[in-house]
C-alpha positions in Angstrom: -8.2 -22.2 -8.5 -10.7 -24.6 -7.4 -10.1 -28.0 -9.1 -13.0 -29.6 -10.8 -14.5 -33.2 -10.0 -12.7 -36.1 -11.1 -12.5 -36.3 -14.8 -15.9 -34.6 -14.8 -14.9 -31.2 -16.0 -17.8 -29.4 -13.2 -16.7 -27.7 -10.0 -17.2 -29.3 -6.8 -20.3 -27.9 -4.6 -18.0 -26.7 -1.8 -14.6 -26.1 -1.0 -15.2 -29.3 1.8 -16.1 -31.4 -1.4 -12.5 -30.7 -3.1 -10.7 -31.2 0.3 -10.0 -27.6 1.0 -10.3 -25.7 4.5 -12.6 -23.0 4.5 -12.3 -19.6 3.4 -12.1 -16.7 5.6 -11.3 -13.5 6.1 -8.2 -14.1 7.7 -7.0 -16.5 5.6 -6.7 -14.2 2.6 -5.2 -11.3 4.6 -2.4 -14.2 5.8 -2.0 -15.1 2.0 -1.6 -11.6 0.3 0.8 -11.0 3.4 3.0 -13.8 2.3 2.9 -12.7 -1.5 3.8 -9.1 -0.2 6.8 -11.0 1.7 7.7 -12.7 -1.7 6.9 -10.1 -4.3 6.0 -6.6 -2.8 2.8 -4.9 -2.1 2.6 -3.6 -5.4 3.3 -6.8 -7.4 0.7 -8.8 -7.0 -2.4 -9.3 -8.4 -6.2 -10.2 -6.9 -6.4 -13.5 -9.5 -2.9 -14.2 -7.9 -4.5 -14.2 -4.9 -7.2 -16.0 -5.6 -4.9 -18.6 -7.2 -3.0 -18.9 -3.8 -6.2 -19.7 -1.6 -7.5 -21.8 -4.5 -10.7 -19.5 -4.7 -12.4 -17.1 -7.4 -11.8 -13.8 -7.0 -15.7 -12.8 -6.3 -14.7 -15.1 -3.4 -12.2 -12.6 -2.2 -14.5 -9.3 -2.6 -17.2 -11.5 -0.6 -15.0 -11.9 2.3 -12.5 -8.9 2.2 -13.6 -6.5 -0.5 -11.7 -5.1 -3.9 -7.9 -5.3 -3.8 -7.3 -2.0 -1.9 -9.4 -3.2 1.0 -6.7 -6.2 0.7 -4.4 -4.2 1.0 -5.1 -2.1 4.0 -6.0 -5.3 5.6 -2.3 -6.6 4.7 -0.7 -3.1 6.1 -2.7 -3.4 9.4 -1.6 -6.9 9.8 2.1 -5.8 9.3 1.6 -2.8 11.7 0.4 -5.5 13.9 3.9 -6.9 13.9 5.8 -4.4 15.1 6.8 -4.7 19.0 6.5 -2.1 21.4 9.5 -1.1 23.8 9.5 -1.6 27.5 7.6 1.7 28.8 10.1 2.6 31.1 13.2 3.3 28.9 14.2 7.0 28.2 12.1 8.5 25.7 15.0 8.5 23.3 16.3 4.7 23.7 12.7 3.9 23.6 11.9 5.6 19.7 15.4 4.2 18.8 14.4 0.8 19.4 10.5 1.4 17.9 11.8 2.6 14.9 14.7 -0.3 14.9 12.1 -2.7 14.7 10.0 -1.0 12.5 12.4 -1.1 10.0 13.1 -4.6 10.1 9.6 -5.5 10.2 8.4 -3.0 6.9 11.6 -4.2 4.5 10.1 -7.6 5.2 7.1 -6.7 3.7 8.5 -4.4 0.8 5.7 -1.5 -0.4 4.2 -1.0 2.8 6.4 1.7 3.9 5.0 3.7 1.2 1.5 3.2 1.8 2.1 3.9 5.4 4.0 7.3 4.4 1.3 8.1 2.1 -1.9 7.2 4.0 -1.0 5.5 7.5 -2.8 2.8 8.8 -6.4 2.4 10.0 -7.2 3.9 13.1 -7.9 0.6 15.0 -4.1 -0.8 14.0 -2.6 2.1 14.8 -4.0 2.9 18.2 -1.3 1.0 19.9 1.2 2.3 18.5 0.2 5.8 18.4 -0.6 5.7 22.0 2.5 4.4 23.2 4.6 6.9 21.0 2.4 9.8 21.9 1.7 8.9 25.7 6.1 8.6 25.9 6.7 12.2 24.3 3.9 13.7 26.7 5.8 12.0 29.5 8.7 13.5 28.5 7.9 17.1 28.5 6.7 17.9 25.0 3.1 18.8 25.4 0.8 19.7 22.8 4.2 18.9 20.5 3.8 15.6 21.1 1.8 14.3 18.1 4.2 16.7 15.8 6.8 15.1 17.3 5.4 11.3 16.8 4.7 11.9 13.1 8.1 13.4 12.7 9.8 10.6 13.9 7.4 7.7 12.3 7.5 9.2 8.7 10.8 10.1 8.6 11.2 6.1 9.1 8.7 4.7 6.8 10.0 7.5 3.9 13.8 5.9 4.2 12.5 2.6 4.2 9.9 3.2 1.2 13.1 4.6 -0.5 15.1 1.5 -0.1 12.5 -0.5 -1.2 12.3 1.5 -4.5 16.2 1.7 -4.6 16.0 -2.5 -4.5 14.1 -2.2 -7.7 16.9 -0.3 -9.5 19.9 -1.9 -8.5 21.4 -1.3 -12.4 21.2 2.5 -11.9 22.4 2.8 -8.5 25.5 0.8 -9.0 25.7 3.2 -12.2 25.5 6.0 -10.1 28.1 4.7 -7.5 30.3 4.0 -9.9 30.2 7.7 -11.8 29.9 9.5 -8.1 33.3 7.4 -6.8 35.5 8.8 -10.2 35.5 12.6 -8.7 37.2 11.2 -5.2 40.2 13.0 -6.7 38.7 16.3 -7.8 40.5 18.8 -5.7 38.4 21.4 -7.4 35.1 20.5 -6.3 35.9 18.9 -2.7 32.3 18.1 -1.9 32.2 15.8 -4.5 35.9 14.6 -3.7 34.1 13.6 -0.3 31.4 11.7 -1.9 33.5 10.3 -4.3 36.0 8.4 -1.6 32.8 7.2 0.3 31.3 6.3 -2.6 34.7 4.1 -3.5 34.9 2.4 -0.3 31.6 1.5 -0.7 32.3 -0.5 -4.0 35.4 -2.0 -2.4 33.8 -3.5 0.6 30.3 -5.5 0.2 29.9 -5.3 4.0 29.9 -2.3 4.0 28.1 -1.8 1.1 25.5 -3.7 2.4 24.8 -2.1 5.2 25.0 1.3 3.9 21.1 1.9 4.0 20.8 0.7 7.4 23.5 3.0 8.7 21.7 5.9 6.7 18.2 5.0 8.7 20.0 4.6 11.8 21.5 8.1 11.4 18.8 9.8 10.3 16.3 8.5 13.3 19.5 9.4 15.6 20.0 13.1 14.3 15.8 13.3 14.4 16.1 12.4 17.8 19.1 14.9 18.7 16.9 17.6 16.9 13.6 16.7 19.2 16.1 16.6 22.3 16.9 20.1 21.2 13.1 21.3 21.1 12.4 19.9 24.6 15.3 21.7 26.3 13.7 24.6 24.4 10.4 23.9 25.6 11.2 23.8 29.1 14.1 26.4 29.1 12.2 29.8 26.9 15.1 31.9 27.7 17.5 29.9 25.8 15.8 30.0 22.4 17.8 31.6 19.5 
């Protein structure tokens, strides 16, 4: 919060008088983005953001708006960090690279994936990625299904990252469940549970495997979605092969 004048208990007349830089909307959003990286999108308040920029909450309202407006601006800022792959890549490789980069960015800013899955970014923030991604699918031959295919891939990716974010906050429960599942690994009467139990037992015994589990699951989901879309593309190009 703004500091008082030396020993008088009175507020300085301006930020400049307090030796503080001018406050802008960009500075506020940058500070909110940093708080999101540290705590997650849902774990800071407008008062905490005001303290971070050494201002009063009313100043945040004046420059950006209420907390929801700040959150929207943070999500848009994060979306802008996603790098687009080389446009010359085949469509499946293009999306493989895009979604790998998307996960890396969203995991850096917990909570943004859930927000994107529920509401998406603003049109202004989304235009660059949508135009490129849908354009890649149009060029591949998906036609009027290009938008559906794009939404399938992006929504799947965001939902998996949101799940990963949420599970970070429930580590103890996740460990308890993993241990319980592992006890089923020798149940011949429940072969499905036995297979899952063996997988969970392997995770518990290998820290490297455990730490990379959700990245592997994410990659598997992305690749199987791409496989399904490749099959659909074949159907679109060869209608007689359907069924």
